[in-house]
Every structure is written in structure tokens, then in C-alpha cells.
C-alpha positions as CSV (number, residue, x, y, z in Angstrom):
1,M,12.6,-9.5,-19.8
2,R,10.2,-12.2,-18.5
3,I,9.3,-11.3,-14.8
4,L,7.3,-13.6,-12.5
5,H,5.8,-12.0,-9.4
6,T,5.0,-14.4,-6.5
7,E,2.7,-13.6,-3.6
8,S,1.6,-16.0,-0.8
9,S,-0.9,-13.5,0.7
10,T,-4.5,-14.0,-0.6
11,G,-5.8,-10.6,0.5
12,W,-5.5,-7.1,-1.0
13,G,-3.5,-4.3,0.4
14,G,-0.7,-1.8,-0.3
15,Q,1.9,-4.4,-1.4
16,E,-0.5,-6.1,-3.8
17,N,-1.4,-2.7,-5.2
18,R,2.2,-1.8,-5.7
19,T,2.8,-5.2,-7.4
20,M,-0.1,-4.5,-9.8
21,N,1.2,-1.1,-10.6
22,E,4.6,-2.5,-11.4
23,L,3.0,-5.3,-13.6
24,V,1.1,-2.7,-15.7
25,T,3.9,-0.3,-16.1
26,M,6.6,-2.8,-16.9
27,R,4.3,-4.3,-19.6
28,E,4.0,-0.9,-21.1
29,R,7.8,-0.8,-21.2
30,G,7.8,-4.0,-23.3
31,H,8.4,-6.7,-20.8
32,E,6.5,-10.0,-20.2
33,L,5.0,-10.5,-16.8
34,A,3.0,-13.1,-14.9
35,V,1.6,-13.6,-11.3
36,L,1.9,-16.7,-9.1
37,S,-0.1,-16.9,-5.9
38,R,-2.4,-19.1,-3.9
39,P,-5.8,-20.3,-5.3
40,G,-8.4,-17.6,-4.7
41,A,-5.9,-14.8,-4.1
42,R,-7.2,-11.4,-5.0
43,I,-4.0,-10.5,-6.9
44,I,-4.7,-13.5,-9.3
45,E,-8.2,-12.2,-9.9
46,R,-7.0,-8.6,-10.6
47,A,-4.1,-9.9,-12.8
48,K,-6.6,-12.0,-14.9
49,E,-8.8,-9.0,-15.3
50,L,-5.9,-7.1,-16.8
51,G,-4.8,-9.9,-19.1
52,F,-1.7,-11.2,-17.3
53,P,-0.8,-15.0,-17.2
54,T,-1.4,-16.4,-13.8
55,F,-0.4,-19.5,-11.8
56,A,-2.1,-20.9,-8.7
57,V,-0.1,-22.9,-6.2
58,D,-1.2,-23.6,-2.7
59,M,1.8,-22.6,-0.6
60,R,0.8,-24.2,2.6
61,G,3.9,-23.7,4.7
62,A,7.6,-23.0,4.7
63,I,8.5,-26.7,4.3
64,D,6.3,-27.8,1.5
65,F,8.3,-29.8,-1.0
66,P,5.5,-30.9,-3.3
67,N,4.6,-27.2,-3.9
68,V,8.3,-26.3,-4.3
69,L,8.2,-28.7,-7.3
70,R,5.0,-27.1,-8.6
71,L,6.5,-23.6,-8.2
72,R,9.6,-24.9,-10.1
73,S,7.4,-26.1,-12.9
74,A,5.6,-22.8,-13.1
75,I,8.8,-20.8,-13.2
76,K,10.1,-23.1,-16.0
77,R,6.9,-22.9,-18.0
78,F,6.9,-19.1,-17.9
79,G,10.6,-19.0,-18.7
80,A,11.2,-16.4,-16.0
81,D,14.4,-14.3,-16.1
82,I,13.4,-12.7,-12.8
83,V,11.4,-14.1,-9.9
84,N,10.2,-11.2,-7.7
85,T,8.8,-12.4,-4.4
86,H,6.8,-10.3,-2.0
87,S,6.0,-12.2,1.2
88,G,7.8,-14.6,3.6
89,R,6.3,-17.9,2.5
90,D,6.5,-17.4,-1.3
91,T,10.1,-16.1,-0.8
92,Q,11.1,-19.4,0.9
93,L,9.3,-21.7,-1.5
94,A,9.8,-19.8,-4.8
95,G,13.3,-19.0,-3.8
96,L,14.2,-22.6,-3.3
97,A,12.4,-23.6,-6.5
98,A,14.2,-21.0,-8.6
99,R,17.6,-21.9,-7.1
100,T,17.3,-25.5,-8.2
101,L,17.0,-24.6,-11.9
102,F,19.8,-24.7,-14.4
103,N,20.7,-21.2,-15.6
104,R,18.3,-20.0,-13.0
105,P,16.4,-16.7,-12.9
106,R,17.6,-13.9,-10.6
107,I,15.6,-13.7,-7.4
108,V,14.5,-10.3,-6.0
109,R,12.6,-9.9,-2.7
110,T,10.5,-6.8,-2.3
111,R,10.1,-5.8,1.4
112,H,6.9,-3.9,1.9
113,L,6.5,-3.9,5.6
114,A,7.8,-2.1,8.7
115,L,7.7,-5.1,10.9
116,P,10.5,-7.2,12.5
117,I,11.8,-9.9,10.1
118,T,11.4,-13.5,11.0
119,S,14.1,-15.0,8.8
120,K,17.3,-13.4,7.9
121,F,17.9,-16.3,5.5
122,T,15.1,-15.0,3.2
123,Y,16.9,-11.7,2.9
124,S,20.6,-12.5,2.9
125,V,20.8,-16.0,1.3
126,L,17.7,-16.9,-0.9
127,P,17.3,-13.7,-2.9
128,D,20.0,-12.1,-5.1
129,H,18.8,-8.7,-4.1
130,V,16.3,-7.0,-1.8
131,V,14.1,-4.0,-2.7
132,T,12.7,-1.9,0.0
133,V,9.8,0.6,-0.4
134,S,11.4,3.2,1.9
135,K,14.7,4.3,3.4
136,Y,13.2,3.4,6.8
137,V,12.8,-0.2,5.8
138,E,16.3,-0.3,4.2
139,N,17.9,1.0,7.4
140,Y,15.9,-1.5,9.5
141,L,17.2,-4.4,7.4
142,V,20.8,-3.2,7.7
143,E,20.4,-3.0,11.5
144,A,19.0,-6.5,11.4
145,G,22.2,-7.7,9.7
146,V,21.3,-7.7,6.0
147,P,24.3,-6.2,4.0
148,R,23.4,-2.8,2.6
149,P,25.0,-3.4,-0.8
150,G,22.4,-6.1,-1.4
151,I,19.5,-3.6,-0.8
152,T,18.0,-1.0,-3.0
153,T,15.2,1.4,-2.0
154,I,12.7,2.0,-4.8
155,P,9.7,3.9,-3.4
156,T,6.2,2.7,-4.4
157,G,4.8,4.4,-7.5
158,V,1.3,5.4,-8.3
159,D,-0.6,5.7,-11.6
160,F,-1.4,9.5,-11.4
161,A,-3.5,9.4,-14.5
162,R,-6.3,8.0,-12.3
163,Y,-6.1,10.8,-9.8
164,D,-7.5,13.8,-11.7
165,R,-10.4,15.4,-9.9
166,S,-11.8,16.7,-13.2
167,T,-12.4,13.1,-14.3
168,V,-13.7,11.6,-11.0
169,A,-17.3,12.2,-9.9
170,G,-16.5,12.5,-6.2
171,N,-20.2,11.7,-5.5
172,L,-19.9,10.0,-2.1
173,R,-22.1,12.7,-0.5
174,Q,-25.0,11.9,-2.8
175,E,-24.5,8.2,-2.3
176,L,-24.7,8.6,1.5
177,G,-27.6,11.1,1.2
178,L,-25.6,14.0,2.7
179,A,-25.9,17.7,2.0
180,A,-23.5,19.2,-0.6
181,D,-21.8,21.3,2.0
182,T,-21.0,18.3,4.3
183,L,-17.4,18.2,5.4
184,L,-16.0,14.7,4.9
185,V,-13.1,13.3,6.9
186,G,-12.0,9.9,5.7
187,T,-9.5,7.1,5.4
188,V,-8.9,4.3,2.9
189,A,-7.2,1.3,4.6
190,I,-7.8,-2.3,5.6
191,L,-9.6,-2.5,8.9
192,R,-6.8,-3.8,11.1
193,A,-6.1,-2.6,14.6
194,K,-2.7,-1.2,13.6
195,K,-4.2,1.1,11.0
196,G,-5.5,3.3,13.9
197,H,-9.2,3.5,13.2
198,A,-9.9,3.2,16.9
199,E,-7.9,6.4,17.4
200,I,-10.0,8.2,14.8
201,L,-13.1,7.1,16.8
202,D,-11.4,8.6,19.9
203,A,-11.2,12.0,18.2
204,A,-14.5,11.9,16.3
205,P,-16.9,13.0,19.0
206,E,-15.0,16.3,19.7
207,V,-14.5,17.0,16.0
208,L,-18.2,16.4,15.2
209,K,-19.2,18.6,18.2
210,R,-17.1,21.5,16.8
211,F,-18.3,20.8,13.2
212,P,-21.9,19.7,13.2
213,K,-21.9,19.3,9.4
214,A,-18.9,17.0,9.4
215,H,-19.0,13.2,8.8
216,F,-16.4,10.5,8.9
217,V,-16.0,7.7,6.3
218,F,-13.9,4.5,6.5
219,A,-13.3,2.7,3.2
220,G,-12.0,-0.8,3.5
221,D,-12.8,-4.1,5.1
222,G,-10.9,-6.4,7.5
223,P,-10.9,-8.1,10.9
224,Q,-11.8,-5.0,12.8
225,T,-15.1,-4.5,11.0
226,A,-17.4,-5.9,13.7
227,N,-15.5,-4.1,16.5
228,L,-15.7,-0.8,14.8
229,Q,-19.4,-1.2,14.1
230,A,-20.0,-2.0,17.7
231,R,-17.9,1.0,18.9
232,I,-19.7,3.4,16.5
233,A,-23.1,2.2,17.8
234,A,-22.1,2.3,21.5
235,D,-20.8,5.9,21.0
236,G,-24.1,7.0,19.4
237,L,-22.3,7.9,16.1
238,D,-24.4,5.9,13.7
239,G,-25.2,8.2,10.8
240,R,-22.1,10.3,11.4
241,I,-19.4,7.7,10.8
242,H,-19.9,5.5,7.8
243,L,-18.2,2.2,7.1
244,L,-18.1,1.9,3.3
245,G,-16.7,-1.6,3.1
246,L,-14.2,-2.6,0.4
247,R,-14.4,-0.1,-2.5
248,R,-13.2,-0.5,-6.1
249,D,-13.8,3.2,-6.6
250,V,-11.1,4.5,-4.3
251,T,-10.5,7.5,-6.4
252,N,-14.1,8.5,-6.1
253,V,-13.9,8.2,-2.3
254,L,-10.8,10.3,-2.2
255,A,-12.2,12.9,-4.5
256,S,-15.2,13.3,-2.1
257,L,-13.1,14.0,1.0
258,D,-11.9,17.2,2.5
259,V,-9.3,15.7,4.8
260,F,-7.5,12.4,4.8
261,V,-6.7,10.8,8.2
262,L,-4.7,7.6,8.8
263,P,-3.1,7.3,12.3
264,T,-1.3,4.1,11.5
265,H,0.8,2.4,14.2
266,Q,3.3,1.0,11.7
267,E,3.8,1.8,8.0
268,A,6.7,1.0,5.7
269,L,5.8,4.0,3.5
270,G,2.1,4.4,3.1
271,T,0.7,4.2,-0.4
272,A,-2.6,5.5,0.9
273,F,-0.9,8.8,1.7
274,I,0.5,9.0,-1.8
275,E,-2.9,8.4,-3.3
276,A,-4.5,11.0,-1.0
277,G,-1.8,13.6,-1.9
278,A,-2.3,12.8,-5.6
279,M,-6.0,13.7,-5.2
280,G,-5.1,17.0,-3.6
281,L,-5.8,16.0,0.0
282,P,-3.9,17.2,3.1
283,A,-3.3,14.3,5.5
284,V,-3.2,13.9,9.3
285,A,-0.9,11.0,9.9
286,S,1.2,9.3,12.6
287,N,4.9,10.2,12.8
288,V,6.1,6.7,12.6
289,D,8.4,4.5,10.4
290,G,8.4,5.6,6.7
291,V,5.4,8.0,6.9
292,P,7.6,11.1,7.2
293,E,9.1,10.2,3.8
294,V,5.6,10.9,2.3
295,I,4.1,13.4,4.7
296,I,6.2,16.5,5.2
297,D,4.9,18.0,8.4
298,G,3.4,21.4,8.0
299,Q,3.7,21.3,4.2
300,T,1.8,18.3,2.8
301,G,0.1,17.2,6.0
302,L,0.3,17.2,9.8
303,L,2.1,14.6,11.8
304,V,1.0,13.5,15.3
305,P,2.2,10.9,17.8
306,A,1.0,7.4,17.2
307,Q,-1.7,5.7,19.2
308,D,-3.0,9.0,20.6
309,G,-6.5,9.7,19.4
310,R,-6.8,13.0,21.3
311,A,-3.8,14.2,19.3
312,L,-5.8,14.0,16.1
313,I,-8.5,16.5,17.2
314,E,-6.7,19.8,16.7
315,P,-5.0,19.0,13.3
316,I,-8.3,17.7,11.9
317,C,-10.2,20.8,13.2
318,R,-7.5,23.2,11.9
319,L,-7.9,21.8,8.4
320,L,-11.7,21.7,8.5
321,G,-11.9,25.2,9.8
322,D,-9.5,26.8,7.3
323,P,-10.3,26.1,3.7
324,I,-7.4,28.1,2.3
325,F,-4.9,26.3,4.5
326,R,-6.5,23.0,3.6
327,R,-6.4,23.6,-0.1
328,S,-2.8,25.0,0.0
329,M,-1.6,22.0,1.9
330,G,-3.4,19.7,-0.6
331,A,-1.8,21.4,-3.5
332,N,1.7,21.0,-1.9
333,A,0.9,17.3,-1.4
334,T,0.0,16.8,-5.1
335,E,3.2,18.5,-6.3
336,F,5.4,16.5,-3.9
337,V,4.0,13.0,-4.7
338,H,4.0,13.6,-8.4
339,R,7.7,14.5,-8.2
340,K,8.7,11.6,-6.0
341,F,6.2,8.7,-6.4
342,A,5.3,8.4,-10.1
343,R,4.6,4.9,-11.3
344,E,7.0,5.4,-14.1
345,T,9.8,6.3,-11.7
346,M,9.3,3.1,-9.8
347,A,9.3,1.0,-13.0
348,E,12.5,2.6,-14.2
349,G,14.2,1.8,-10.9
350,M,13.0,-1.8,-11.0
351,E,14.0,-2.2,-14.6
352,R,17.5,-0.9,-14.0
353,L,17.9,-3.3,-11.1
354,Y,16.7,-6.3,-13.0
355,E,19.0,-5.5,-15.9
356,R,22.0,-5.1,-13.6
357,L,21.2,-8.5,-12.0
358,L,20.9,-10.2,-15.4
359,E,24.1,-8.7,-16.7
360,A,25.9,-9.9,-13.6
361,R,24.6,-13.5,-14.2
């Protein structure tokens, strides 16, 4: 099959990461894949690095007929059997472009987010089928009026070959000039308000008071960077909370941690939790949306109410203070995510769906 993935977002986050994992795994299964996004998009840069064909089209708005024609041309040049869209704007534009073609490709929209939908048209009319990353998102779409038979949940898959502690240095302590026995609590996420970094800062002073050798690290960049820097300085936590910026060595960061914390306000599933579990980390997470599909409370992590920084204190301290409990929960997390969220399992599910849609054509 020839599969073209479209993405109108220019940034990098969980949905772009999932898309790249699907690209790589489906290529390994013998299919031809390409990426279409806006000029300068990070997913185009990553795709080029990995040898995938790419197309750059500036999708300026939902009503953008010149770029609908450009998208149509790109779809024809690639000879796509499947067009898999990932965001609202590219679904509207690429969906319209694909539907004007003779013997057109099948259109699949992947819904990555746990947010209210803005256009039922882009779920019920433009695509031939919708893929959701969690049952939570599937149920939300059904409640919003999207017919369930047109939806399939295929959880995000991760390349577990990258998450082997024996092959990852885990040298963040040395990089930061910290002692070898430093306890590291950390998160890997874009620095947006809804990821809950501010709640971590609410909990941090008490945790650091109880564990003087502990430090916090935030890997990622985003619009909250300046606010978090100011808050850390105002609270006198410089040197104890480290903003690492955007990291290409996420596995090294995770391998350095003792506890993973992400008190997100909204999360369709949470690839970051899957990656943390793969690296043997217990997680402290918000009990919202699709998160309980990844974090099994009391077994692979500890769930707390969302937007309550004080609620993070005891779970973090419990894990820091009990190494046996911490390692046992981390081992449970590894077993669980390997069983449910393998990259190959995701690719098999997408492949079966694509084949079914093409057979129906």
C-alpha cells in the first residue's frame, strides 16, 4: 500500500511521535509511505532524516482552494491508496483534495486529542473512517454524534527496542553535575499549561524538604518556558529544578529518573506514560481522560486528582522513600506497556484497517 500522512501542525508532540512510529513500522512491513505538512514542520524534518518522501504545502486556513489544488497534486504524484490525516486543518484540506480524485484514495482521520471537536463534518463526512488512540476518545466522539461503526480504537505503539536500560547511558546526573545518589523526579512533555508543570512546582518545595538529595527535571520546550523559569526563581528553587529544554535523547533522560510525574489536565492516552513505563519507571499521573488506560492505579503508577499540586506530594514521597515499592511498580509498568502498546501491535491494527477500507472500495 501507498500511504500518505498529512499533518498541519508544525510542532512536535505525541501525535507527531505516533505518526513517525507508524511510518517506520509500516515501511518495515513492506509499504510505501510519505509525509505532507507545512513548510518548516518538524515532522517533515524527521521524515527526511529517516528517508521518507515529503511534500510541503502551506495550509493557511480551512478555506484555501489554491492549496487544496496543491494537496491534490501531491496526492496524485505520490499515488496514495490511503490518506491518513492527523489535525483539523489538514483533514479539511486534504480530505477535500482526495475526494475530488478519480478512483480516490481512502481517507482515515486519526484523532489524537481529548478535546472538544470543532467540526463534526471532519469526522462523519470527509473521512471514510476515524482512528482513535484510546477508548476514552472513541466514546467521546460517539457522544458527540459520530457513528461508532465508523470508529476504530488503535492505541499508540512505541518502539520498545529503544527502551532498554542496558543500552542507554542514563547520565543526566553527570551532565547536571549532581551526585550519583541524587534522586531524580522528572517529566518529558511540551511546556504547556495543561501538562501540569505548575502543579509539580506546587508540590516540589515539600518533596525537596523531605528529600534533600532530590532534584526535579523538566524535559521539553513550549509556551510556558518563561513562566516556569520565573516561578522557579521566585520560589528559590534554582539548582533544584532543572529545565532541560527540548531533548533528542529522551531515552537517556528517562533512564536517569527514579520517578516519572505528569499531572496533565487533559490527555487522550499519554505516550509519555508508555515510554516511562517501558523504561521501568513508576508514574504519578492525573486521573483524567485516557490516562487510566495506561496507568493502572496502585500497580503501574499512582493516580491523583487533576489540577491539585498538593495531591502529588504523598505519592511522589512514597515512591522516593521506598526503593523496593518503586522498582516493583516500575517492573509492572514495563510488563503492562509491552503487552498492550507495542509499535508492531499498532501497525498491525492500522494495516488491517487500511486493507479493509481498500477492499470495500
